[in-house]
N, C-alpha and C positions, 0 to 999 in steps of 0.2 A: 691626136685628137680623135675621139670616138664619134662615129656617125650615129646619132640617135634619131630614131624615127618614131613617130607616133604609132603605137600599136592600137588597133581597134579592140575594144573590149568585146568579148563574145556577146551576141544578142541573147537576152534573157529568154528562157523558155517559159511558157505559161501553160497551166493546166486547169481543167474544170472538172469537178465531180458533181454529177446531177442525175436527174431521173429521165430526161428526154433521150430517146434513141435517135441519133443523128448520123448522117453520112458526111464524108469529106465535102467541104464547101458549105455545109449547113450552118445556120446561124442560131446562136443561143441569145435570145432577146429578153430585155426587161418586159414587164407587163404580164408575167405569168403568176400562177398561184404561189404565194410565198412559202418558204420553209418554216417549220415550227420552231427553229432554234434562233430566231432573232433577225429575220430579214426585215428590211425597210419596205413599207408598202404605202400605196396612195389611198385616197378616200374611197376607191372602189375595191380595196383589198387586194390589189395587184402589186407585184414587186416593182420597185423603182430602179433597182440596179441589177446587173448580172455580176457574178463574182468569179474570180480566178485566183490562182496562187502560183508562185514560182517553185513550189515544192510538190513533187508528184505524190509523195506519201500523204500530204495534207489533202490533196484531191481524192486519193483513195479512201481516206477516212470519211470525207463528205459523201462519197458514193456509197460507202458501207452504211452510213447513217440513213441515207435515202432508201437503201435496200431493206433495212430493218423496218422503216416506217411505211414504205409504199411497195415493197416487193421487187423493185428493180432499181439499178443505179449503174452509171457508166462513168468512165474516166476518159477525158479527151485532152489532146494537145491542141491548144487554140492559138489564134492570132487576134489581138484586140483590133477593133476597127475605129476606135476613138480613144480619148484620154482615159487613163487609169488613175484612180484615186486610192490612197492607202485605206485599208480597213482595220480590223482589230489587231493584227500583228504585222510585223515587217514583211511577211510573205503573202498575206492576203490582200487582194486588191478588188476594187469594184469599179463599175463603169455604167453610165447611162446609155452606152452604145453597145450594139451587138458584139459578140465574140464569134469569130469564124472558126469552124472546126477544121483542123489540119488533118487529124486522124483520131480514130477511136482506139484507145489503148486497152480497155477492158470493159 
C-alpha cells in the first residue's frame, strides 16, 4: 500500500503592469484615472477595479502599453488583499481591493 499525501499546489504568483512608481509594501488601489483600453470606471471617471495577471509577460505588455501612452510603466509582483474576479482571459484578474507590491521587477 502506498502512502499518499496531499501535496499543496504552489501558490499562484500575481503580476501588475501599470504607470505608478511604487516601493515594496505600496498599494495599487482602485479609484485612479482609468486606462484607455477598456477599464471599468465609476460616475466620477475613476477606476472601479485594479487588475493583475498570473502571466508576467502579460504584465510586461500592459507596462509597455502604458509607457507608449504616458511615458513610464512598471511591472510588479503583487499580493492581492481581497477577492480576485476573472477578467477578459484566464490569466487576467480584477479586484475592488488594493494589490500590495511585493517587489518591482522593471
